[in-house]
N, C-alpha and C positions, 0 to 999 in steps of 0.2 A: 372517262369521256371528256373531262375538262382539265387542262393542264394548270399547273401551279402558276402563281403570279410571276410575271416576267417583267422586270423594270425596263428591259430593252423594247419589249412590245408595247408597254405603256407610253414610252417616250416616242416611239414611231407614231403611235396613235395620236398623241398630243401634238407632234410636229405637223402631221398631216392636218389636223383640225385647225391648228394656227395658220398654216399656209392656205387653207381653203377659206378661212374667214378673212384673211388678208385681201382676197380677191373680190370679196362682197361689201367691203366697207369703203366709205368715200375718203377722200384725202384729208378732209377736215377732221374726221374721226380718228384717222390714223395719227395725226399730229397730237390730238387730245390724248391718245393712248401713250404717245411718246413722252409728253409732260407728266402724265400719271406714272408712268414707269420710272422717270428720274426721281419724282418726289417719293415714291414707295421705296426705292432702292436707297435714297438717302435716309429715311425713316428706319429701314432695315439695318443700315450701317450704324446708325445712332444707337439702336437697340443692341446690336451685337457689341459694340464698343462698351456700353454700359455693363453688359454681362462679362466682359473680358474675352468675348470670342473674336480673337484676331483674324483668323482665316474668313469668318463670316463677314466682318468689317471690310476687309480688303476686297472680297468678291463683291459685296454690295456697291462699294464706292467705284470700283472698276466698272460695273454694269452702268452706274449713273453716268459716269465719264464717257463710256461707249455710246450711251444713247444721245448725250449732248453732242458728241463729235461725229458720229456716224449717221445718226438719225435726224437730229435737228439742224445741226450746222450744215450738213451736206445738202439738205432739202431748201436751204435759202436761195432765192433767185437773185444772185449777185449782179446780174445784168440789168434786169428791170425792177428789182426790188428797192432800189434807191437807198435813202437814208435809213428806212425802217431795217431793211436787210441788213445794212452795215452795223446798225445799233444792236440788232438781235445776235449778230455774229460776234460783236465785242462782249455782249453779255454771256453768251455761251462759253466763249474763250475764258473769260474771267471766272465763271463758275467752274470750269474744268480745272483751272490752275488752283483755285480755292480748295477744291475737293481733293486734289492730289497733295496739297499741303496739309490739309486736315488729316488725311490718311498718315502722312509721315509724323505729324506732331500729335495725333490722337486728340484733335481739338474739336470738341462738339460744338463750340460757337461758331466756327466756320462753316460746319454743315448746316447749322441753323440759319446762318447768313444766306447760304445758297438757296436753301428752302424759301426764305422770305424774298429772294429775288425772283425765283422761278414762279411761286405761287400766284402772284398778281397777273403775270404774263399767261399763264395756263387758264386763269379764271377769265381773263379778257378774251382769249381764244374761244373758250366755251361760250362766253356771252355773244360772240359774233354769230355763232350758230343759232343760239336762242332767238336773238333779234331778227335774224333771217327768218326763222320759223314763225315768228310773230307777224312779220310783214307778209309772208306768204298766206297765212291764215286770214289776215285782214283783206287780202286780195281774193280769197276763196269764194266769197258769195257771188262776185261778178263772174268768176270762172265757171262756177257750178250752175249758173242760170238762176240763181237765187234773186229775188227783187232787191234792187239797190236804189236807196234814195239819193236823188241828185238834187242839188240847189239850182233853181233857175236863174 
């Protein structure tokens, strides 16, 4: 009645699940996931390098570079983003170059450097959402018809 485990079927299910969830999350959450993906890929690369797993290291660094290049860099608004978009673009470019060099030299310190550069940006991005949610909840009593104290 049941067939044996099929990696192909499991991969198809996972791909459909990811594609479906991509349509239901907002853009802010998507960027958060990209930052998380970069940091997780670098951590994976560092672990693989420590174990002597060359293929694992190469694949993880390639994934981090790809997220920086195709996900984060291409999503920058170079027209209306101004100085912030320019600075983030320069940061992403620098991080990509450092990761490629870290890969070639097996340099853990370079991978740590990239993590130290990306982590505060990712944290700041997540804090934007939190502060927006806090502001929305502060406005909630007025929006829900709850009594609001107003100074005269």
